[in-house]
C-alpha positions as CSV (number, residue, x, y, z in Angstrom):
1,M,96.7,57.6,82.8
2,Q,93.9,57.4,85.3
3,P,96.1,58.4,88.3
4,M,97.3,61.4,86.3
5,I,93.8,62.5,85.5
6,E,92.8,62.1,89.2
7,F,95.8,64.2,90.3
8,I,95.0,67.0,87.9
9,T,91.3,66.9,88.9
10,S,92.1,66.9,92.7
11,S,94.8,69.6,92.3
12,A,93.2,71.8,89.7
13,W,93.2,75.0,91.7
14,D,96.8,74.4,92.9
15,L,98.0,74.0,89.3
16,I,96.1,77.0,88.2
17,A,97.6,79.0,91.1
18,L,101.1,77.8,90.2
19,L,100.7,78.8,86.6
20,W,99.4,82.2,87.6
21,F,102.4,82.7,89.9
22,L,104.8,81.7,87.1
23,S,103.0,84.1,84.8
24,C,103.3,87.0,87.3
25,F,106.9,86.2,88.1
26,K,108.3,85.7,84.7
27,G,105.9,88.1,83.1
28,Y,106.9,91.0,85.3
29,L,110.6,90.3,84.8
30,Y,110.1,90.4,81.1
31,Y,107.9,93.5,81.2
32,A,110.3,95.4,83.5
33,R,113.3,94.5,81.2
34,V,111.5,95.6,78.0
35,K,109.9,98.7,79.4
36,S,113.3,99.9,80.9
37,Y,114.5,100.6,77.4
38,N,111.9,103.2,76.6
39,T,110.3,104.2,79.9
40,P,111.8,106.0,82.8
41,C,112.2,103.6,85.7
42,L,114.7,103.0,88.6
43,A,116.9,100.8,86.4
44,S,117.2,103.2,83.5
45,V,117.6,106.3,85.7
46,M,120.2,104.6,87.9
47,H,122.2,103.7,84.7
48,K,122.4,107.4,83.9
49,Y,123.7,108.1,87.4
50,R,126.3,105.3,87.0
51,F,127.4,106.8,83.7
52,E,127.9,110.1,85.4
53,W,129.8,108.4,88.2
54,M,132.2,106.7,85.8
55,R,132.6,109.8,83.8
56,H,133.8,111.7,86.9
57,M,135.9,108.8,88.0
58,L,138.0,108.9,84.9
59,E,138.9,112.5,85.7
60,R,140.3,111.5,89.1
61,E,143.9,110.3,89.7
62,V,143.0,108.7,93.1
63,R,140.1,106.3,93.0
64,I,139.9,105.1,96.6
65,A,136.4,106.4,97.1
66,D,135.2,104.6,93.9
67,E,136.7,101.3,95.1
68,A,135.2,101.8,98.5
69,T,131.8,102.4,97.0
70,I,132.0,99.2,94.9
71,A,133.2,97.3,98.0
72,N,130.1,98.6,99.9
73,L,127.8,97.4,97.1
74,E,129.6,94.0,97.2
75,R,128.9,93.7,100.9
76,S,125.2,94.1,100.4
77,V,125.1,91.4,97.7
78,S,127.3,89.1,99.7
79,F,125.0,89.4,102.8
80,L,121.9,88.4,100.8
81,A,123.8,85.6,99.1
82,S,124.8,84.2,102.5
83,T,121.3,84.7,103.8
84,T,119.9,82.8,100.8
85,I,122.1,79.8,101.6
86,L,120.8,79.7,105.2
87,I,117.2,79.9,103.9
88,I,117.8,77.0,101.5
89,A,119.4,74.9,104.3
90,G,116.4,75.6,106.5
91,L,113.9,74.7,103.8
92,I,115.8,71.4,103.1
93,T,115.7,70.6,106.8
94,L,112.0,71.4,106.8
95,L,111.5,69.2,103.7
96,G,112.9,66.2,105.6
97,S,110.4,66.8,108.4
98,S,107.3,67.2,106.3
99,E,105.3,64.5,108.1
100,A,106.1,65.9,111.5
101,V,105.3,69.5,110.5
102,T,102.0,68.5,108.9
103,K,100.9,66.7,112.1
104,V,101.7,69.8,114.1
105,L,99.7,72.0,111.7
106,S,96.8,69.5,111.3
107,N,94.7,71.3,113.9
108,I,94.8,74.6,111.8
109,P,91.9,74.3,109.3
110,M,93.2,77.0,106.9
111,I,96.6,75.3,106.2
112,S,96.8,72.2,104.1
113,N,98.1,69.1,106.0
114,E,98.6,66.8,103.1
115,V,102.3,65.7,103.0
116,N,102.6,65.6,99.2
117,S,101.1,69.1,98.8
118,W,103.3,70.5,101.6
119,T,106.4,68.8,100.1
120,F,105.8,70.3,96.7
121,K,105.4,73.8,98.0
122,I,108.6,73.5,100.0
123,I,110.4,72.3,96.8
124,L,109.1,75.3,95.0
125,L,110.5,77.6,97.6
126,I,113.8,75.9,97.4
127,V,113.9,76.3,93.6
128,I,113.0,80.0,94.0
129,F,115.8,80.7,96.5
130,L,118.3,78.7,94.4
131,Y,117.4,81.1,91.5
132,A,118.0,84.1,93.8
133,F,121.3,82.6,95.0
134,F,122.7,82.3,91.5
135,K,121.6,85.8,90.7
136,F,123.3,87.2,93.8
137,T,126.5,85.3,93.3
138,W,126.7,86.4,89.6
139,S,126.1,90.0,90.7
140,L,128.9,89.6,93.2
141,R,131.3,88.4,90.5
142,Q,130.3,91.2,88.2
143,Y,131.1,93.8,90.9
144,S,134.5,92.2,91.3
145,F,135.0,92.5,87.5
146,L,133.9,96.2,87.8
147,S,136.5,96.8,90.5
148,V,139.3,95.5,88.3
149,M,138.0,97.6,85.4
150,V,138.0,100.7,87.5
151,I,141.6,100.2,88.7
152,S,142.7,99.6,85.1
153,A,140.8,102.5,83.6
154,P,142.8,105.4,82.0
155,T,143.9,108.2,84.2
156,P,143.9,112.0,83.3
157,A,147.7,111.6,82.7
158,D,147.1,109.3,79.8
159,N,145.6,112.1,77.8
160,F,142.8,110.1,76.3
161,S,140.4,111.9,74.0
162,T,136.9,112.9,75.1
163,D,135.4,110.3,72.9
164,K,137.6,107.5,74.3
165,K,136.8,108.6,77.9
166,K,133.1,108.6,77.1
167,K,133.4,105.1,75.6
168,H,135.2,103.8,78.8
169,A,132.6,105.4,81.0
170,E,129.8,103.7,79.0
171,V,131.4,100.3,79.3
172,L,132.1,100.7,83.0
173,A,128.5,102.0,83.6
174,L,127.1,99.0,81.7
175,M,129.1,96.5,83.8
176,C,127.9,98.2,87.0
177,S,124.3,98.2,85.7
178,K,124.5,94.5,84.9
179,A,125.7,93.7,88.4
180,A,123.0,95.8,89.9
181,G,120.4,94.2,87.6
182,N,121.2,90.7,88.8
183,F,121.1,92.0,92.4
184,N,117.7,93.4,91.6
185,L,116.5,90.1,90.1
186,G,117.5,88.4,93.4
187,L,115.5,91.0,95.4
188,R,112.5,90.5,93.2
189,T,112.7,86.8,93.8
190,Y,112.6,87.4,97.5
191,Y,109.5,89.5,97.1
192,F,107.7,86.8,95.1
193,S,108.8,84.1,97.5
194,V,106.6,85.9,100.1
195,S,103.6,85.3,97.9
196,V,104.3,81.5,97.9
197,L,103.7,81.5,101.7
198,A,100.1,82.3,101.0
199,W,99.8,79.0,99.0
200,F,100.0,77.1,102.3
201,I,96.6,78.7,103.2
202,S,94.8,78.9,99.9
203,P,95.5,78.7,96.1
204,L,93.2,81.7,95.6
205,L,95.2,83.7,98.2
206,F,98.4,82.6,96.5
207,M,97.1,84.0,93.2
208,F,96.1,87.3,94.9
209,S,99.4,87.7,96.7
210,S,101.3,87.0,93.4
211,T,99.4,89.7,91.7
212,L,99.8,92.1,94.6
213,V,103.6,91.6,94.6
214,A,103.8,92.3,90.9
215,F,101.8,95.5,91.4
216,V,103.9,96.6,94.3
217,L,107.1,96.1,92.3
218,Y,105.6,98.0,89.4
219,R,104.7,100.9,91.6
220,R,108.1,101.1,93.2
221,E,110.1,100.8,90.0
222,F,107.9,102.9,87.6
223,R,105.7,105.1,89.7
224,S,107.4,105.8,93.0
225,E,108.3,109.1,94.6
226,T,111.9,108.0,94.8
227,L,112.0,107.7,91.0
228,K,110.5,111.2,90.6
229,N,113.1,112.7,92.9
230,M,115.9,110.9,91.1
231,M,114.6,112.1,87.7
232,M,114.3,115.7,89.0
233,S,117.9,115.7,90.2
234,L,119.1,114.1,87.0
235,G,117.2,116.7,85.0
236,D,118.9,119.5,86.9
237,R,122.3,118.1,86.2
238,E,121.6,117.6,82.5
239,S,120.3,121.2,82.2
240,E,123.4,122.6,83.9
241,S,125.7,120.6,81.6
242,E,123.9,122.0,78.5
243,R,124.7,125.6,79.6
């Protein structure tokens, strides 16, 4: 019991910083998911664009362009999934060389040179990128599912009713949004992994960088000029369709 108390006492700021990081990370993921249901954001607006895409796709006999678009999205996800594997491999290599690395960095006063502290931080980065890897690979599989669904979707020659076509478009758009959502989760993990690097310098800087990353993500997804432009374009389309 005494060693545990000594560890908590000596690492109090590190533990507080870690809890703050987890709160920012998981808290923002939860906030973004809940707010996307009733607040305009990149995810909700893009879902409407995907629905329009699938609605128009059902009116086409030839769907080569749609399959090419999905393949292009898959390439982006595949690239980051492969990159994540390389990062994990590099971190595992670095984990095995913790003592050598801390000796090299021992002359830099701002960076902690304790082997145990360094090892724990590297393990945290490995866990973070493992999470990103699973999100990217699941997104990749969902895009492959979408590709099959697009190929098997009804054609204009099938003479489906408007309601059935709308239902198919909704299902296809939902699958596409799920794939994009997992890809987005992987990207958010990349952003938050940058804040962990600040932990090697100071727990307080780690807390500040975690907060900053959450704020930057919020600004981009809920308050960016890109979102405003997308909403303007979508509004013009909706007003034209009502005429």
